[in-house]
N, C-alpha and C positions, 0 to 999 in steps of 0.2 A: 195120450200125452198132451199136456197143456203147452201153449206157446211159452208161458212163463218158465216152466221147468226146462224147456229146450234152450231158452236164451240165457238161463242163469248158470250154465255150467262153466263159464269162463269169466275171468275178470272183466274182459270187454263183453258187455251184455249182448252185442250183436255179432261177436266173432264166429259162432257156429253157423250163421246164415249169411255172412258177408259175401262169400263166393256165390251163393244162391241169388242174392240180391243183385250182384253184378251181372249174372246170367239173365235174370229177369229184366234188368234195365236194358240189356242188349236186345232181348226179344221184343220188349215194348217199343224200343227205338226202331227196330225193323218194321214193326206194324205201322208206326207213324210215317216212316219213309214210304211204304207201299201206299198208304192212304194219300199222302201228299203227291205222289206220282200221278194218281188218278185225278186229283184236283187240278194240278198244274197242266196236265195234258188236256183235260176237258174244259178248263177255265172256270170252274165253279164248284161249290160245296156239294151239290146233289150227286156229283160223281164219286163221293167218298164211299168206300166199301162199307156195307151194312147200314148205310144212311137211311134206307127205307124200312129197316126193321125195328127202329125205336128212336129214342130221343137223341142218342149219340151214335157216331160212326165208329169204325174200327180204330181210326187214328185218335178220336176223342177218348175212347176207353183206354187206349195205350198211354195217352198223355196223363189221364187221371191216375193210372197205375204208377207212372213216373213221379207224379207229385205225391202220391201216397208213400212211395218208397223214400222220397226226399224228406217228408215229415218224419218217417220212421228213423232214418239215419241221423237227421239233424237233432232230433230230440235226444237220442242216445249220445251223440257227440257233445251236445251241450252239457249233459249230465256227467260226462266222463273226462272231458278235456281238462288239462291241468291248469288252464287259465283262460280267461275270456279272450286275451290276445291270441293265444294259441288256436282257439276255436275260430276266431275271425280270419286269421291268416290261412288256416287250413281250408276254409270254405272259399275264400277269395282265390287262392292259388289253384283250386280244383277247377274253377270255371273261367275266371276272367282272362288268363293268358291265352287260352285257346280261342275264346270268343273274339278277343282283340286281334289275334294273329289271322284268323279266318277273314275278318272284316278288312284288315289292312291289305292282305293279299288280293282280296276281291277288288278293293277300291283302287289300288295302285298298280296291280299287275294284270289281273284278268279283265277287268272292265275296260281299260284302254284298248285291249286287243279285240274284244268282242263288240265294242260300241260301234255304232254306225257313224258317229261323228269323228272328226280328226282328233288326234291326241292333244293338239293345241286347244281346240274348242272344249275338249273334255276337261282338261285341267284348269281352264279359265272359269269353268262353272264351279261354284262353291259346294255343290251337292255332295261331292266325295268327302270333303272335310266334315260336313254335317253328319254324314253316315258314320265316319270314324268316331266323331264325338259322341254320337248316340250309343255306339257300341261300348264306349268306356263306362257308361252307366247302365248298360243293358236296357236301353229304352226303346221300346217299340220295334216294329219290323223295319228293316233297312230297305229303302226303296227310292226310286226317282233318280238314278244315275243317268246322265245324258246319253241317249241313244242305246241304252242297254236293255235287252229283252223286250223292246217296245212291240215287236211283232208276235210275241208268244201268246198262247191262249189266255194266260193270266199275266198281263204285261207288267213290266217295270219293277215288280217286287224282287229285290235281289236276294233277300234271306228272311223269310217269314218265321224262322225259328228263334230269332233273338227275343221277340216279344215274350213268349212263355218263360224264358230264362229270367227276364226282368220281373215277371210276376213271381217266380220262385224266390228271387232275392227279396222281394217285398214280404212274402210269406215268412222267410227266415227272420227278417227284421221285426215283424210283428210278434213272432214267437219269442224271440229273445227279449224284446221290450216288455211283453206281457209277463214273462217269467220273473224279470227283475221287479216289475211294478207291484206284483202280488206277493213277493216273498215275505213281506212283513205285515201282510193284512190278515193273516190267520189261515187255518187249514181250509175253511169253507171256500174262500176266494181262490186259494191255491189250487183247489181241486175242481172248481167249477168254471173258471173264466174261459178255459180253452173249449170245453163242450158248449158253453153258451155262444162263443164266437163262431164255432163251426155250425151250429144250428142257425144262427143269424145269417151266415153266408148261404146256407141252404135255402132259407126263406127268401133271400134276395134273388134267387133264381126264379121264383114263381110269383113274386109280388112286385109290380103288377104283371099278370100273365102276358106273354108275347112281347115283353120289353127287351131291348138290347142291354139293359142295365146289368143283367146277370151273366154276361158273356164270359167274365173272368171268375165269377163266383164258384163254378165247379172246381177250379184249381185250388181255391182256398179251402173248400170242403174236403177235397182229397188230401191236401197237405195236413189239415187239422185232424182228420181221422188217422192218418199215419202217425202224427205226433202223439195222439191219444193212445194208440196201440202200443207205442214204445213206452210211454210213461206208465201204463197199466199192464205191461206185458206179463208180470208175474201173477196177475189175478185173472187173466183171460182164460176162458174155458178152451176146450178142444177146438182146433181150427176147423174141423169138420162141422162141429155144432155151429160155430159162427157163420160158416158158409151156408149151412142149411137155413139158419134164421134170416140171413141176408137175402137168400133166394126167395123165401116165403114173403119177406117184406116187399120185394120187387113185384112178386105176383099180385099181392094185394094192391100195390100202388099203381100198377100198369093202367094207363088210360087216365090217370088223375094228375093233379098238379105236382105231386111229390114223386112222380115216376123218376125224374132225373136224379133227385137226391138218393132214392133207393138204388138206382143203377150204380151210382158212385160207391155207395156202401158195399154193394155186391162185388164190385171190382176190388175194393180194398180187402174184403174177406178172402176173395180168391187169390189175391197176391200173397196174403199171409199163409194161406194153405200151401201154395207152391214154395214159399220161402223156407218152410220148415221141413220139406221133403229132402232127403239126402241126395246130393248130386255126385258125390265122390270126387274123382279126379277132375271132372268137368267143372265143378265149382271152384276148385283150386286154380284151374287154368284161367277162368273168367276173372277170378279175383286178382290174379297177377297181371292180366292184360285187359284192362277195362276200356273197351273201344266205343262205348255207347256215346260219350260226349262228342268225340270226333265225328262219328257217323251222323249224329244228330245235327251238328252244325254245318257240315259240308254237303249234306244230301240235297238241300233245297237249291243252292247255287249250281251244283252239278246237274240237277234235273233241268233247271232253266237253260243251262248251256247246251245240253243234249237236244232239248226241244227247239232251240234256236237254230240248229244245224240240219235236223232231219226229222220228219214225222215218223212215228213208230207206235206200236201197240203199247198198252199199259204194262203188259207182262214183260215185254222186251225192255221197255224203259226202266221198270222196277229192277230187273236183273242187272242191267248195266249200271244203274245208280248204286245199287248195293255193292257191286264189284269195285267200282271206282272209289266210292266214298269209304268202303271198308279198307281199301289200301291207304287212302288218305288218313283214315282214323288210326291205323297202325303207326303211320309216320307221326301223327300228332301225339300219340301216346308215348312214342319213343323219344321224339325230339323236343316236345314242348311240355306235356303234362307231367311225366316222371321227373325231368330236370327241375320243373317249377316246384314240385312238391318237396324236393330236396332242400329248398330254401326255407321250408317251414320253420325249422328250429331257430335259424338265425334271425329271421324277420320277427318271429314271435318273441324272442328274447329282447329285441329292440323295443317292441311295443310294450312288453311287460314292465320295462323301466318307466314307461309313461303311465301305465295303468297298473301300478303295483298293488293296489288294494282290490283288484277285480278277480282274484283267484277263485275259480269255481268250487274248489274244495271247501271254501269257507261259507258258501251260500247254498241254501236248500232251495233248489229250483222247483217251480210250481208243478205239483203232481208227480214228481219223479218218484217211482216206487222204491228205489234204493235209498231215498232220503226221507222217507215218511216216518 
């Protein structure tokens, strides 16, 4: 069975696998958490699980899977949302309120308690306002709060999970802008700009070799591949064939400059393969209770707080972080994320009055299979 035939059974092209993707996001997030626990405990990247086996670690592969699924869902959402305003509001409400809430709680509640400086000295320093301001635009990792986590193996960084969220927001903006920019340029540009951009990001990882310039390029590659898979979903062959071809590509590329690119392609193919497998009731449960974002955002500060109080093994640390952050994620889903998403219709209607001519139903987005 092809991916296209699986996804085309419902009006929403991703409805049959939405629960699967929610489950896969949670699994990938757990892998990121475990990898980060090792890094934060040992104080460096070499501690990442699987780091010695290839270009990427377990956490890197999991992040690439998350970006791939992000591209998959965003491309489908852009093609099916009733308006541009509705699409923008939906994406903003899904991420921004939780990211801001976690940052504000860390800066105003947790940090003054765990900091080694007095509350007066803490609030006299403007670092906490900078941290909140950066979270408003999902900019960079939040770090440098006075006296906080200074004695940890990886000191000072309050939440290193904000940075990838900002990169994801940039990927979204590039995809939307590219879709609009090429909509009137003809079929050739509509169908080629995204593959070209993805390949350019892949080249950026290896040119020049050994440079730090490609540190965020894997995220753009993974996102681009996910968007391509969504746009061409009705023409893709069997997911097993895609996985076999991707595995063969990685085998050929191993040891070469394109090994990293091939590894990301394999992660994307594997993600698609798992996404189309039926999960039954498990998929419905994960679809109704999406804990991945809350777990993702709270795990880093929880890990740092545990390490600041007592040394422990990576296994024990990972278990405690998953238990505590899992509880916080459920609270976030119940108290922040679901209520925020209920505001979608009202906020979208307000924006639609401003952007009345931006309805997606009137625009053929670049490469969208159901609009070709």
